[in-house]
C-alpha positions as CSV (number, residue, x, y, z in Angstrom):
1,M,-144.6,-105.0,149.6
2,I,-145.2,-101.7,151.3
3,P,-148.7,-101.5,153.0
4,S,-151.3,-99.3,151.4
5,L,-152.4,-96.1,153.0
6,E,-155.7,-97.7,154.0
7,E,-153.9,-100.6,155.7
8,L,-151.6,-98.2,157.6
9,H,-154.6,-96.2,158.8
10,K,-156.3,-99.4,160.0
11,I,-153.2,-100.3,162.0
12,G,-153.5,-96.9,163.6
13,A,-151.4,-93.8,162.7
14,S,-151.1,-91.4,165.6
15,Q,-150.6,-87.6,165.3
16,Q,-152.5,-87.4,162.0
17,P,-154.8,-84.4,161.1
18,T,-158.5,-84.8,160.8
19,Y,-159.4,-83.5,157.4
20,P,-163.0,-82.4,156.8
21,D,-163.0,-83.4,153.1
22,Q,-161.7,-86.9,152.2
23,A,-162.2,-86.4,148.5
24,A,-159.8,-83.4,148.7
25,V,-157.3,-85.5,150.5
26,D,-157.5,-88.3,147.9
27,A,-157.0,-85.7,145.1
28,A,-153.9,-84.2,146.8
29,V,-152.4,-87.6,147.3
30,A,-153.1,-88.6,143.7
31,R,-151.4,-85.5,142.5
32,L,-148.3,-86.1,144.7
33,R,-147.9,-89.6,143.4
34,T,-147.4,-88.2,139.9
35,L,-144.7,-85.7,140.9
36,P,-140.9,-86.3,140.4
37,P,-138.8,-87.5,143.3
38,L,-137.2,-84.9,145.5
39,V,-134.2,-87.1,146.2
40,F,-132.8,-90.2,144.6
41,A,-132.4,-93.7,145.9
42,G,-128.6,-93.7,145.1
43,E,-128.1,-90.6,147.2
44,C,-129.9,-92.4,150.1
45,D,-127.6,-95.3,149.7
46,E,-124.5,-93.0,149.8
47,L,-125.8,-91.5,153.1
48,K,-126.4,-94.9,154.5
49,D,-122.8,-95.8,154.0
50,K,-121.7,-92.6,155.6
51,I,-123.9,-93.2,158.6
52,A,-122.4,-96.6,158.9
53,A,-118.9,-95.0,159.0
54,A,-120.1,-92.7,161.7
55,S,-121.4,-95.6,163.8
56,R,-117.8,-97.0,163.6
57,G,-116.2,-93.7,164.6
58,E,-114.9,-93.1,161.1
59,A,-117.1,-90.0,160.6
60,F,-119.3,-87.7,162.6
61,I,-122.9,-86.6,161.9
62,L,-124.0,-83.0,162.1
63,Q,-127.7,-82.7,161.7
64,G,-129.4,-79.3,162.1
65,G,-132.0,-76.8,161.0
66,D,-135.5,-75.5,161.9
67,C,-137.8,-77.1,164.4
68,A,-140.6,-76.4,161.9
69,E,-140.1,-74.9,158.5
70,T,-142.7,-72.4,157.2
71,F,-143.7,-71.7,153.6
72,V,-143.1,-67.9,154.0
73,D,-139.5,-68.6,155.1
74,A,-138.6,-70.9,152.2
75,T,-136.5,-68.2,150.6
76,A,-133.0,-68.0,149.1
77,D,-131.7,-65.8,152.0
78,N,-133.1,-68.1,154.7
79,T,-131.8,-71.2,153.0
80,R,-128.4,-69.7,152.5
81,N,-128.1,-68.6,156.1
82,K,-129.1,-72.1,157.4
83,L,-126.6,-73.7,155.1
84,R,-123.9,-71.3,156.0
85,V,-124.0,-71.8,159.7
86,L,-124.1,-75.6,159.3
87,L,-121.0,-75.5,157.0
88,Q,-119.3,-73.3,159.5
89,M,-120.0,-75.7,162.3
90,A,-118.9,-78.7,160.2
91,V,-115.4,-77.2,159.5
92,V,-114.7,-76.8,163.2
93,L,-116.0,-80.3,164.0
94,T,-114.1,-81.9,161.1
95,Y,-110.8,-80.4,162.3
96,A,-111.4,-81.5,165.9
97,A,-112.6,-85.0,165.1
98,S,-110.1,-85.6,162.3
99,V,-112.8,-87.5,160.4
100,P,-115.3,-86.4,157.8
101,V,-118.5,-84.7,159.0
102,V,-121.7,-85.9,157.5
103,K,-123.8,-82.8,156.9
104,I,-127.6,-83.4,157.1
105,G,-130.0,-80.5,157.0
106,R,-133.2,-80.6,159.0
107,L,-134.9,-78.9,156.0
108,A,-136.8,-79.4,152.7
109,G,-139.6,-81.3,154.4
110,Q,-139.8,-80.4,158.1
111,Y,-143.2,-78.8,157.8
112,A,-145.3,-81.1,160.1
113,K,-145.1,-81.3,163.9
114,P,-146.6,-83.6,166.5
115,R,-148.5,-81.9,169.3
116,S,-149.3,-82.9,172.8
117,S,-152.9,-81.8,172.4
118,D,-155.3,-81.8,169.5
119,T,-156.6,-78.3,170.5
120,E,-155.3,-75.0,171.7
121,T,-157.2,-72.6,173.9
122,R,-156.7,-68.8,174.1
123,D,-158.8,-66.4,176.1
124,G,-161.6,-69.0,176.3
125,V,-161.5,-69.8,172.6
126,T,-160.6,-73.4,171.6
127,L,-159.4,-74.2,168.1
128,P,-157.4,-77.1,166.5
129,A,-153.7,-77.0,167.4
130,Y,-151.2,-75.8,164.8
131,R,-149.6,-78.9,163.4
132,G,-147.2,-77.2,161.0
133,D,-147.6,-75.5,157.7
134,A,-148.1,-78.9,156.1
135,V,-151.5,-79.2,157.9
136,N,-152.9,-75.8,158.9
137,G,-152.1,-72.2,159.5
138,Y,-150.4,-70.6,162.5
139,D,-152.9,-67.7,162.8
140,F,-155.4,-68.3,165.6
141,T,-158.6,-68.2,163.6
142,P,-161.1,-70.9,162.8
143,E,-160.4,-70.6,159.1
144,S,-156.6,-70.8,159.5
145,R,-156.7,-73.9,161.7
146,I,-158.8,-76.1,159.4
147,P,-156.5,-78.9,158.1
148,D,-156.1,-78.4,154.3
149,P,-154.7,-81.2,152.2
150,Q,-153.7,-78.7,149.5
151,R,-150.9,-77.8,151.9
152,L,-149.3,-81.1,151.1
153,L,-148.7,-80.0,147.6
154,E,-147.2,-76.8,148.8
155,V,-144.8,-78.8,151.1
156,Y,-143.6,-80.6,148.0
157,H,-143.0,-77.4,146.0
158,S,-141.3,-75.6,148.8
159,S,-139.1,-78.6,149.5
160,A,-138.2,-78.8,145.8
161,S,-137.2,-75.1,145.7
162,T,-135.2,-75.4,148.9
163,L,-133.3,-78.5,147.6
164,N,-132.6,-76.8,144.3
165,L,-131.0,-73.9,146.2
166,V,-129.0,-76.2,148.5
167,R,-127.6,-78.1,145.5
168,A,-126.7,-74.8,143.8
169,F,-124.9,-73.5,146.9
170,T,-123.0,-76.7,147.7
171,T,-121.7,-77.2,144.2
172,G,-121.4,-73.6,143.0
173,G,-118.5,-72.3,145.2
174,Y,-120.5,-71.1,148.2
175,A,-119.3,-74.1,150.2
176,D,-115.6,-73.6,149.4
177,L,-113.6,-74.7,152.5
178,R,-111.4,-71.6,152.6
179,Q,-114.4,-69.3,152.3
180,V,-116.2,-71.1,155.1
181,H,-113.1,-70.9,157.3
182,A,-112.8,-67.2,156.5
183,W,-116.4,-66.8,157.9
184,N,-115.3,-68.6,161.1
185,S,-112.2,-66.4,161.3
186,E,-114.4,-63.3,161.2
187,F,-116.6,-64.8,163.9
188,V,-113.5,-65.4,166.1
189,R,-112.1,-61.9,165.5
190,S,-115.2,-59.8,165.9
191,S,-117.4,-61.7,168.4
192,P,-116.7,-61.5,172.2
193,V,-117.9,-65.1,172.2
194,G,-115.7,-66.2,169.3
195,A,-112.6,-64.7,170.9
196,R,-112.5,-67.7,173.3
197,Y,-111.8,-70.0,170.4
198,E,-109.0,-68.1,168.8
199,A,-106.5,-70.9,169.5
200,M,-108.4,-73.5,167.6
201,G,-109.1,-71.0,164.8
202,K,-105.4,-70.4,164.4
203,E,-104.8,-74.2,164.3
204,I,-107.3,-74.6,161.4
205,D,-105.7,-71.6,159.7
206,R,-102.2,-73.1,159.9
207,A,-103.5,-76.4,158.5
208,L,-105.1,-74.7,155.5
209,T,-102.0,-72.7,154.9
210,F,-99.9,-75.8,154.9
211,M,-102.3,-77.5,152.4
212,K,-102.0,-74.5,150.1
213,A,-98.3,-74.5,150.4
214,I,-97.9,-78.1,149.2
215,G,-100.4,-77.5,146.4
216,A,-103.2,-79.7,147.8
217,D,-106.4,-78.6,146.2
218,P,-108.8,-81.5,146.1
219,D,-112.4,-81.3,144.8
220,E,-113.6,-81.7,148.4
221,F,-112.3,-78.3,149.2
222,H,-114.8,-76.7,146.8
223,R,-118.0,-78.6,147.2
224,V,-119.8,-80.7,149.8
225,D,-122.3,-83.5,150.0
226,F,-125.4,-82.3,151.8
227,Y,-128.4,-84.3,152.7
228,S,-132.0,-83.5,153.7
229,S,-134.0,-84.9,156.5
230,H,-137.3,-84.5,158.4
231,E,-139.7,-86.3,160.7
232,A,-141.9,-88.4,158.4
233,L,-145.0,-87.8,160.3
234,L,-147.9,-87.4,157.8
235,M,-148.8,-90.7,156.3
236,E,-150.5,-89.2,153.2
237,Y,-147.5,-87.2,152.2
238,E,-144.8,-89.8,152.9
239,H,-146.7,-92.7,151.3
240,A,-147.4,-90.7,148.2
241,L,-143.7,-90.0,147.8
242,T,-142.6,-93.6,148.2
243,R,-141.4,-95.0,145.0
244,I,-139.9,-98.3,143.7
245,D,-136.2,-97.8,142.8
246,S,-135.6,-99.0,139.2
247,R,-132.1,-100.4,140.2
248,T,-133.2,-102.6,143.0
249,D,-137.1,-102.9,142.9
250,E,-137.0,-101.7,146.5
251,P,-139.2,-98.9,148.0
252,Y,-137.6,-95.6,148.9
253,N,-139.1,-92.5,150.5
254,V,-138.1,-89.9,148.0
255,S,-139.2,-86.9,150.1
256,G,-135.9,-86.8,151.9
257,H,-132.6,-88.7,152.2
258,F,-133.0,-89.5,155.9
259,V,-136.4,-89.7,157.7
260,W,-137.1,-90.4,161.3
261,I,-139.9,-91.6,163.6
262,G,-140.7,-89.3,166.5
263,E,-140.9,-90.0,170.2
264,R,-144.7,-89.8,170.0
265,T,-145.1,-92.2,167.0
266,R,-142.6,-95.0,167.8
267,Q,-145.2,-97.5,168.9
268,L,-143.9,-101.0,168.0
269,D,-147.3,-102.0,166.6
270,G,-148.1,-98.6,165.1
271,A,-148.4,-97.4,161.5
272,H,-145.2,-95.4,161.5
273,V,-143.0,-98.3,162.5
274,E,-144.8,-100.5,160.1
275,Y,-144.3,-98.1,157.2
276,F,-140.6,-97.4,158.1
277,R,-139.6,-101.0,158.2
278,H,-140.4,-101.4,154.5
279,I,-138.6,-98.4,153.1
280,R,-134.9,-98.6,152.2
281,N,-133.7,-95.1,153.2
282,P,-131.4,-94.7,156.2
283,I,-133.9,-94.1,159.0
284,G,-133.9,-92.7,162.5
285,C,-136.0,-93.2,165.6
286,K,-136.2,-90.8,168.6
287,L,-135.8,-92.3,172.1
288,G,-136.8,-90.2,175.1
289,P,-136.6,-90.9,178.9
290,T,-139.6,-93.2,178.8
291,A,-137.8,-95.6,176.4
292,T,-136.5,-98.8,177.9
293,A,-133.6,-101.0,176.8
294,D,-136.2,-103.6,175.7
295,D,-138.0,-101.0,173.7
296,A,-134.8,-100.0,171.9
297,L,-133.9,-103.6,171.1
298,A,-137.4,-104.4,169.9
299,L,-137.4,-101.4,167.6
300,A,-133.9,-102.4,166.3
301,R,-135.1,-105.9,165.5
302,K,-138.2,-104.7,163.7
303,L,-136.8,-101.7,161.8
304,N,-133.5,-103.3,160.9
305,P,-134.1,-107.1,160.8
306,D,-131.0,-107.7,158.5
307,N,-128.8,-105.7,161.0
308,E,-127.5,-103.6,158.2
309,A,-124.9,-101.0,159.1
310,G,-126.1,-97.4,158.6
311,R,-129.7,-98.4,158.2
312,L,-130.9,-97.4,161.7
313,T,-130.0,-94.4,163.9
314,F,-131.3,-94.0,167.4
315,I,-131.7,-90.2,168.2
316,T,-131.7,-89.8,172.0
317,R,-133.5,-86.9,173.7
318,F,-133.4,-87.4,177.4
319,G,-132.7,-84.0,178.9
320,A,-129.6,-82.9,180.6
321,G,-130.7,-84.1,184.0
322,K,-131.6,-87.6,182.8
323,I,-129.2,-88.6,180.1
324,R,-126.4,-89.9,182.3
325,D,-128.8,-92.2,184.2
326,G,-131.1,-93.2,181.3
327,L,-128.9,-93.7,178.3
328,P,-126.3,-96.3,179.6
329,S,-128.8,-99.2,179.9
330,L,-130.1,-98.7,176.3
331,V,-126.6,-98.5,174.8
332,E,-125.4,-101.5,176.8
333,K,-128.2,-103.8,175.9
334,V,-128.3,-102.8,172.2
335,T,-124.6,-103.2,171.9
336,A,-124.5,-106.5,173.8
337,E,-127.1,-107.9,171.3
338,G,-124.8,-106.9,168.4
339,A,-127.3,-104.6,166.9
340,N,-125.9,-102.3,164.2
341,V,-127.1,-98.8,165.4
342,A,-125.7,-95.3,165.1
343,W,-126.3,-93.1,168.2
344,I,-127.0,-89.4,167.8
345,C,-127.7,-86.9,170.6
346,D,-130.7,-84.5,170.3
347,P,-129.9,-82.1,173.2
348,M,-132.8,-79.8,172.4
349,H,-136.2,-81.5,173.0
350,G,-135.6,-82.8,176.5
351,N,-134.5,-79.3,177.8
352,T,-137.5,-77.2,176.9
353,F,-139.4,-75.1,179.5
354,E,-141.6,-72.1,179.7
355,A,-140.0,-68.8,180.8
356,S,-141.6,-66.6,183.3
357,N,-142.9,-64.3,180.5
358,G,-144.6,-67.2,178.7
359,Y,-142.0,-67.9,176.0
360,K,-141.0,-71.5,175.3
361,T,-137.2,-71.6,175.6
362,R,-134.1,-73.7,176.5
363,R,-130.9,-72.9,178.4
364,F,-127.8,-73.1,176.2
365,E,-125.9,-74.6,179.2
366,D,-128.5,-77.4,179.4
367,V,-128.2,-78.2,175.7
368,L,-124.4,-78.3,176.0
369,D,-124.6,-80.4,179.2
370,E,-126.7,-83.0,177.5
371,V,-124.2,-83.3,174.7
372,Q,-121.4,-83.7,177.3
373,G,-123.5,-86.4,179.1
374,F,-123.9,-88.2,175.8
375,F,-120.2,-88.2,175.2
376,D,-119.5,-89.2,178.9
377,V,-121.8,-92.3,178.6
378,H,-120.3,-93.5,175.4
379,R,-116.7,-92.9,176.6
380,A,-117.5,-94.9,179.8
381,L,-119.0,-97.8,177.8
382,G,-116.4,-97.8,175.0
383,T,-119.1,-97.2,172.4
384,V,-119.2,-94.5,169.6
385,P,-121.0,-91.2,169.8
386,A,-121.9,-90.8,166.1
387,G,-123.3,-87.3,166.0
388,I,-125.6,-84.5,167.2
389,L,-128.9,-83.1,166.0
390,V,-129.6,-79.5,166.8
391,E,-132.5,-77.1,166.1
392,N,-130.8,-73.9,164.9
393,T,-130.9,-71.1,162.4
394,G,-128.4,-68.9,160.7
395,D,-130.2,-65.7,161.9
396,D,-129.7,-63.7,165.1
397,V,-132.9,-64.7,166.8
398,T,-133.3,-64.6,170.6
399,E,-135.1,-67.9,171.5
400,I,-132.6,-69.7,173.7
401,I,-131.2,-68.1,176.9
402,G,-127.6,-68.3,178.1
403,G,-124.4,-68.9,176.1
404,G,-121.6,-66.4,175.7
405,E,-124.1,-63.7,174.6
406,E,-125.7,-64.0,178.0
407,L,-129.3,-63.8,176.7
408,D,-131.8,-63.8,179.5
409,E,-135.6,-64.3,179.7
410,H,-136.1,-60.6,179.0
411,S,-134.1,-61.0,175.7
412,L,-136.6,-63.4,174.3
413,V,-139.0,-60.7,173.3
414,H,-136.6,-59.1,170.9
415,R,-136.5,-61.6,168.1
416,Y,-138.5,-64.7,168.9
417,E,-139.4,-65.9,165.5
418,S,-140.0,-69.7,165.8
419,V,-143.5,-70.9,165.4
420,V,-143.0,-74.0,167.5
421,D,-139.8,-74.7,169.3
422,P,-136.8,-72.4,170.2
423,R,-133.6,-72.6,168.2
424,L,-130.0,-71.8,168.7
425,N,-129.1,-68.6,166.8
426,R,-126.0,-68.1,164.6
427,V,-123.6,-67.2,167.4
428,Q,-124.9,-69.9,169.8
429,S,-124.6,-72.5,167.0
430,L,-120.9,-71.6,166.3
431,E,-120.2,-71.4,170.0
432,M,-121.7,-74.9,170.4
433,A,-119.5,-76.2,167.5
434,Y,-116.3,-75.1,169.2
435,L,-117.4,-76.5,172.5
436,V,-118.4,-79.9,171.0
437,A,-115.1,-79.8,169.1
438,E,-113.4,-79.8,172.5
439,M,-115.4,-82.8,173.6
440,L,-114.5,-84.7,170.4
441,R,-110.8,-84.1,171.0
442,K,-111.1,-85.7,174.4
443,S,-113.3,-88.7,173.3
């Protein structure tokens, strides 16, 4: 039986907002409990099987999207652009890996963010930290920064509209393989960055031409399976959207297909681990440079006691300078114990720094080097690199420096639009896909 909200809060849930009105919180939670599921248990089970295949090297996971979604950006254009760039990346990775790419969006629920401090100070004024649109507003005013439980309902409705758009796009022709490849061909032809990848683009083109010539036109060419994911941070929201599946009588979190525990909330005796061990979704857990091999093994035992394939994914986020030294012991010990785990690389969060002009940024080359280190470690150990998780957007933002566009710190001021962490832009995302594709061919 899944613990109650009260029991979870007694255990101790970190990174939770302090609401000024408990009655308003109770009312919002009660309303959420009556709303229809955003995803279905059967879809979660399908994704679990695909993650299991990725853990065996029979598929590859591409997970990507915003660091923190905002209500104002939950539009058709933004959703389409995010989906488009992930589909473009997936075509390149599918061809290189010669296995299916499991497409998971970091969207339709990524509205809450953990913070290193409960407060933020500007010009001598201290206010509660912005914890994502699920909690409070980004504007630096006392009114905006008050945690508001009504925002939980807006998370639900924004997520529902986003998922409706994604389902329409992925089944209504927008995800047609030949169209997506045509987008990539345009990128290769017209972009100075893309020109470097002309050879691979031509290979994919020849493969599609051959398929057309022999009359191959499977349904998979015209539609894709696409799954949603987010960090399940806010106990009130996640618990209210936990339902008992009528097929199995098991609890599922129906706010997203794949949910994960963050680096700041993975305490073995904490409320998040206690909650996650009861739900039947495929789940993830972030592991940063402070995680030990014993930590990873203890989490695997608690979160996946039946050792079910596809159930648990470890998402590593060490930083480019630490992954080659820090990751091997974790993978070695977990593998030696026979734990069924999929390993995904998050090359974003360990490589963040503040530029000289005050902008939070990352270097494209560091992001890429962490992915390379991730592949190097698994290749040396004979284990399987199951996928990557990137923070990216389909727009031409200027938030991460480097890459073929040669963005520098001065470029950050032009289109820095993220409210929390910097993201790869459209061109950087596609460039990364081609570069990771080369790694996949060698692995």
